[in-house]
C-alpha positions as CSV (number, residue, x, y, z in Angstrom):
1,M,15.9,-29.4,-24.2
2,S,19.3,-27.9,-24.3
3,T,20.8,-24.5,-23.6
4,S,23.8,-23.1,-25.4
5,T,25.5,-20.0,-26.7
6,T,25.8,-21.4,-30.2
7,T,23.1,-20.3,-32.6
8,P,21.3,-23.3,-34.3
9,P,20.9,-23.3,-38.1
10,N,19.0,-20.4,-39.6
11,T,16.4,-22.8,-41.0
12,L,14.9,-23.1,-37.6
13,S,12.2,-20.6,-36.4
14,Y,12.5,-19.1,-33.0
15,E,10.9,-16.9,-30.4
16,E,13.0,-14.1,-28.9
17,C,12.8,-12.3,-25.6
18,R,14.3,-8.8,-25.5
19,G,17.4,-9.9,-27.5
20,V,18.9,-12.2,-24.8
21,L,16.8,-15.4,-25.1
22,R,16.0,-17.4,-28.2
23,V,13.9,-20.5,-28.0
24,Y,14.1,-22.5,-31.3
25,S,11.5,-24.7,-32.8
26,D,13.6,-27.8,-32.1
27,G,13.5,-27.0,-28.4
28,S,17.1,-25.7,-28.2
29,I,17.7,-22.5,-26.2
30,V,20.3,-19.8,-26.7
31,R,21.0,-17.2,-24.0
32,S,23.2,-14.2,-24.5
33,P,25.5,-13.3,-21.6
34,N,24.7,-9.6,-22.2
35,P,21.8,-7.8,-20.5
36,S,18.8,-6.5,-22.4
37,F,19.4,-3.0,-21.1
38,D,22.8,-1.6,-21.9
39,F,23.1,1.0,-19.1
40,P,26.3,2.0,-17.3
41,V,26.6,0.8,-13.6
42,L,26.4,4.0,-11.5
43,D,28.5,3.0,-8.5
44,D,29.6,6.1,-6.7
45,G,30.8,4.3,-3.6
46,S,28.0,5.5,-1.3
47,V,26.6,1.9,-1.2
48,A,28.6,-1.1,-0.3
49,W,27.7,-4.4,-2.0
50,K,28.7,-8.0,-2.4
51,D,27.5,-11.3,-3.8
52,V,26.6,-14.4,-1.7
53,V,25.6,-17.9,-2.8
54,F,22.3,-18.8,-1.2
55,D,21.5,-22.0,-3.0
56,P,24.6,-24.1,-3.9
57,T,22.5,-26.9,-5.4
58,N,21.1,-24.6,-8.1
59,H,24.1,-22.3,-8.2
60,L,22.0,-19.3,-7.2
61,Q,23.4,-16.1,-5.8
62,L,22.0,-12.9,-4.3
63,R,23.5,-9.5,-4.1
64,L,23.6,-7.6,-0.8
65,Y,23.7,-3.8,-0.5
66,K,24.0,-1.4,2.4
67,P,24.8,2.3,2.9
68,A,28.6,2.5,3.0
69,A,28.4,4.7,6.1
70,T,27.3,1.7,8.1
71,T,30.4,-0.2,7.0
72,R,32.6,2.5,8.7
73,S,30.8,2.7,12.0
74,P,28.5,-0.3,12.7
75,S,28.4,0.3,16.4
76,S,27.0,3.7,16.1
77,S,24.4,2.9,13.4
78,K,20.8,2.0,14.1
79,K,19.9,-1.4,12.6
80,L,18.4,-1.0,9.2
81,P,15.3,-2.7,7.7
82,I,15.9,-5.4,5.2
83,F,14.3,-4.8,1.7
84,Y,14.2,-7.7,-0.7
85,Y,14.2,-6.7,-4.4
86,I,13.2,-9.6,-6.7
87,H,13.9,-8.7,-10.3
88,G,11.5,-9.0,-13.2
89,G,11.8,-10.4,-16.7
90,G,8.7,-12.5,-17.3
91,F,10.2,-15.4,-15.4
92,C,12.4,-15.9,-18.5
93,I,15.2,-13.2,-18.4
94,G,16.8,-10.9,-16.0
95,S,19.4,-11.1,-13.3
96,R,20.5,-9.4,-10.0
97,A,23.7,-8.4,-12.0
98,W,21.9,-6.5,-14.8
99,P,22.8,-2.8,-14.7
100,N,19.2,-1.6,-14.4
101,C,18.7,-3.9,-11.4
102,Q,22.0,-3.0,-9.8
103,N,21.4,0.8,-10.2
104,Y,18.0,0.6,-8.7
105,C,19.3,-1.4,-5.8
106,F,21.9,1.3,-5.2
107,Q,19.1,3.9,-5.0
108,L,16.9,1.7,-2.8
109,A,19.7,1.2,-0.3
110,S,20.7,4.9,-0.2
111,Q,17.3,6.5,-0.3
112,L,15.4,4.0,1.9
113,Q,18.4,3.6,4.3
114,C,18.0,-0.1,4.3
115,V,19.9,-3.4,3.5
116,V,18.8,-4.6,0.1
117,V,18.8,-8.3,-0.8
118,S,18.5,-8.9,-4.5
119,P,18.2,-12.7,-5.3
120,D,18.4,-14.5,-8.6
121,Y,16.1,-17.3,-9.4
122,R,16.0,-20.1,-12.0
123,L,14.6,-18.9,-15.3
124,A,12.2,-20.4,-17.8
125,P,11.8,-22.2,-20.1
126,E,14.6,-24.4,-18.7
127,H,13.0,-24.1,-15.3
128,R,9.3,-23.4,-15.5
129,L,7.1,-22.4,-12.6
130,P,7.0,-23.1,-9.7
131,A,10.8,-23.1,-9.7
132,A,11.0,-19.3,-9.4
133,I,8.6,-19.3,-6.4
134,H,10.6,-22.0,-4.7
135,D,13.8,-20.0,-5.2
136,G,12.2,-16.8,-3.8
137,A,11.3,-18.8,-0.7
138,A,14.8,-20.2,-0.5
139,A,16.2,-16.7,-0.5
140,L,14.1,-15.8,2.6
141,E,15.1,-19.1,4.3
142,W,18.7,-18.1,3.7
143,L,18.1,-14.9,5.7
144,R,16.6,-17.0,8.5
145,A,19.8,-19.1,8.5
146,Q,21.9,-15.9,8.7
147,A,19.9,-14.7,11.7
148,E,20.4,-18.0,13.5
149,A,24.0,-18.7,12.5
150,D,26.6,-19.4,15.2
151,E,29.2,-17.6,13.1
152,P,27.2,-15.1,11.1
153,D,28.4,-12.9,8.3
154,T,28.9,-9.7,10.3
155,W,28.9,-7.6,7.1
156,L,25.1,-8.3,7.2
157,T,24.3,-9.0,10.8
158,D,26.0,-5.9,12.3
159,V,23.6,-3.6,10.5
160,A,20.5,-5.6,9.5
161,D,17.2,-5.7,11.5
162,F,15.9,-9.2,11.0
163,E,12.6,-8.2,12.7
164,N,11.8,-5.6,10.0
165,V,11.9,-7.3,6.6
166,F,10.0,-6.2,3.5
167,V,9.7,-8.3,0.4
168,S,9.5,-6.3,-2.9
169,G,9.2,-7.7,-6.4
170,D,9.3,-6.0,-9.8
171,S,7.0,-7.6,-12.5
172,A,7.6,-11.3,-12.3
173,G,9.3,-10.5,-9.0
174,G,6.0,-9.0,-7.9
175,N,4.2,-12.2,-8.7
176,I,6.8,-14.1,-6.6
177,A,6.3,-11.6,-3.7
178,H,2.5,-12.2,-3.8
179,N,3.0,-16.0,-3.7
180,L,5.4,-15.7,-0.8
181,A,2.9,-13.5,1.1
182,V,0.4,-16.3,0.7
183,Q,2.9,-19.1,1.5
184,F,4.4,-17.5,4.7
185,G,1.3,-15.8,6.0
186,P,1.1,-12.9,8.5
187,G,4.0,-12.8,10.9
188,S,6.0,-15.3,8.7
189,A,6.2,-17.6,11.8
190,E,8.2,-20.3,10.1
191,L,10.9,-17.8,9.2
192,G,11.5,-16.8,12.9
193,P,13.5,-14.9,14.1
194,V,13.1,-13.2,10.7
195,R,9.9,-11.2,10.6
196,V,8.4,-10.0,7.3
197,R,6.4,-6.8,7.9
198,G,5.0,-6.2,4.4
199,Y,5.1,-6.9,0.7
200,L,5.6,-4.4,-2.1
201,L,4.3,-5.5,-5.5
202,L,5.8,-3.2,-8.2
203,A,3.9,-3.8,-11.5
204,P,3.1,-7.4,-10.6
205,F,3.0,-9.9,-13.4
206,F,-0.4,-11.7,-13.2
207,G,-2.3,-13.3,-16.0
208,G,-5.5,-15.2,-16.9
209,T,-7.2,-16.7,-19.9
210,V,-9.8,-13.9,-20.1
211,L,-7.9,-10.8,-21.1
212,S,-8.4,-7.6,-19.1
213,K,-9.3,-4.4,-20.9
214,S,-5.8,-3.0,-20.6
215,E,-4.3,-6.2,-22.0
216,A,-6.8,-6.4,-24.9
217,E,-6.7,-2.7,-25.9
218,G,-3.1,-1.7,-24.9
219,P,-0.9,-0.2,-27.6
220,K,1.2,-2.7,-29.6
221,D,4.3,-0.4,-29.1
222,A,4.0,-0.5,-25.3
223,F,7.3,-1.3,-23.5
224,L,5.7,-4.6,-22.4
225,N,3.2,-5.3,-25.2
226,W,0.8,-8.2,-25.4
227,E,2.9,-10.2,-27.8
228,L,5.7,-10.3,-25.2
229,I,3.4,-10.9,-22.3
230,D,1.9,-13.9,-24.1
231,R,5.4,-15.2,-25.0
232,F,6.6,-14.9,-21.4
233,W,3.6,-16.9,-20.1
234,R,3.9,-19.6,-22.8
235,L,7.5,-20.1,-21.9
236,S,7.2,-20.1,-18.2
237,I,3.9,-21.8,-17.1
238,P,4.1,-25.6,-16.5
239,I,3.7,-27.7,-19.7
240,G,0.0,-28.5,-20.4
241,E,-1.2,-25.6,-18.2
242,N,-2.7,-22.2,-19.1
243,T,-2.7,-18.7,-17.6
244,D,-5.4,-19.7,-15.1
245,H,-2.7,-21.6,-13.3
246,P,-2.9,-20.6,-9.6
247,L,0.6,-19.2,-9.6
248,V,-0.4,-17.0,-12.5
249,N,-4.0,-16.0,-11.8
250,P,-4.7,-15.4,-8.1
251,F,-8.4,-15.4,-8.8
252,G,-8.6,-18.1,-11.4
253,P,-11.0,-21.1,-11.4
254,F,-8.4,-23.4,-9.9
255,S,-6.9,-20.9,-7.4
256,R,-7.3,-21.0,-3.7
257,S,-9.7,-18.4,-2.4
258,L,-7.8,-15.6,-0.8
259,E,-10.8,-14.2,1.1
260,P,-10.2,-16.2,4.3
261,V,-6.4,-15.9,4.0
262,A,-4.7,-13.6,6.4
263,L,-1.9,-11.5,4.9
264,D,0.7,-9.0,5.9
265,P,0.3,-5.4,4.6
266,I,0.7,-5.1,0.8
267,L,1.5,-2.1,-1.4
268,V,0.7,-2.4,-5.1
269,V,2.3,0.0,-7.5
270,V,1.6,0.2,-11.3
271,G,2.0,2.6,-14.2
272,G,-1.3,3.9,-15.7
273,S,-0.2,2.9,-19.3
274,D,1.0,-0.6,-18.3
275,L,-0.9,-3.4,-19.9
276,L,-0.9,-5.2,-16.6
277,K,-2.6,-2.2,-14.9
278,D,-6.1,-3.7,-14.7
279,R,-5.0,-6.9,-13.2
280,A,-3.0,-5.0,-10.5
281,E,-5.9,-2.7,-9.7
282,D,-8.3,-5.7,-9.5
283,Y,-5.9,-7.6,-7.3
284,A,-5.7,-4.7,-4.8
285,K,-9.4,-4.0,-4.9
286,R,-10.4,-7.6,-4.2
287,L,-8.0,-7.9,-1.3
288,K,-9.1,-4.6,0.2
289,D,-12.8,-5.6,-0.1
290,W,-11.9,-8.7,1.8
291,G,-10.5,-6.7,4.7
292,K,-6.8,-7.0,3.9
293,K,-4.5,-4.0,4.5
294,V,-3.7,-3.1,0.9
295,E,-2.7,0.2,-0.7
296,Y,-2.9,0.8,-4.4
297,V,-0.8,3.5,-6.2
298,E,-1.1,4.2,-9.9
299,F,1.3,6.5,-11.8
300,E,-0.7,8.1,-14.6
301,G,0.8,7.7,-18.1
302,E,3.7,5.5,-16.9
303,Q,4.8,2.3,-18.7
304,H,5.7,-1.0,-17.2
305,G,8.9,-0.9,-15.1
306,F,9.2,2.9,-15.3
307,F,11.1,3.0,-12.0
308,T,14.0,0.9,-13.2
309,I,14.0,1.8,-16.9
310,H,13.8,5.6,-16.2
311,P,15.1,5.8,-12.6
312,N,15.6,9.6,-12.9
313,S,12.1,10.3,-14.1
314,Q,9.9,12.4,-11.8
315,A,7.6,9.4,-11.4
316,A,10.5,7.2,-10.2
317,K,11.6,9.9,-7.8
318,D,8.0,10.2,-6.5
319,L,7.8,6.5,-5.9
320,M,10.7,6.4,-3.4
321,P,9.0,8.3,-0.6
322,I,5.9,6.1,-1.0
323,L,8.1,3.0,-0.5
324,K,9.8,4.7,2.5
325,R,6.5,5.6,4.1
326,F,5.2,2.0,3.7
327,I,8.3,0.7,5.4
328,T,8.0,3.3,8.2
329,E,4.3,2.7,8.8
330,N,4.7,-1.1,9.0
331,S,8.0,-1.4,10.9
332,S,8.0,-2.5,14.6
């Protein structure tokens, strides 16, 4: 399998993902350097940011954000919670550097008054699952290394509260956040002195071989329709597996039972018109029935990813205080 920016002959058939990824019938892959969403970057200077390499082996970077006021007077500023934002894209597309992701991280840092960590991860089909889950874990382990460093990056450590970390993920990022919650467990002991306090799953990307009602009956013109959902899964799950893979379906026939698993608090957010709604609702209900601390919030009539695609919508604005309350209620 090869990746290039040169289009193979037109005689080959291909599958396309939002105009930036083409997978041809001969196995070749073409990626566009341009993002799927052509938005302007709205950088008004109120949030400072920079890129950092967190995995040199796989050439992975993350983007750090913090309110600019903390840059000017770190000694007088209270330490800020750390909020991971793991981007979506069906495990196949997306980047910390896409404008929709960057603009949302500006808002998160400003409105939540937090340090935002937005990591990239390896994408499928070149790197199928579990690569993205491993990279999500590596991004948290990078934070632990910063907390323990003899010569830390003071841009981060002067303002960041390593004992109040929240892991958020959008769509595929929400799937990663769930799998990290299970992996690290309550208290995230192996990440000490870093302490994860909660996980926020925003329109989490789960699947299964038996379609949910919202998947089977959702409109074909939905922002994330079934054709694209199916394509993302076929391109991202391990070769020879199906959507009951444990990393895809938390309640599948081959998945570990979550009933006895202790978890940190979880917030699940979904749009009422999202084809993934039923899976998100079922996820939250099952965990709550098993005694986990889980909150489920549904925004009636909203599509998949409404908070980043339409960040100035009323629903997106209404989501921010919900995120802030979850952080406040679960901070030390």
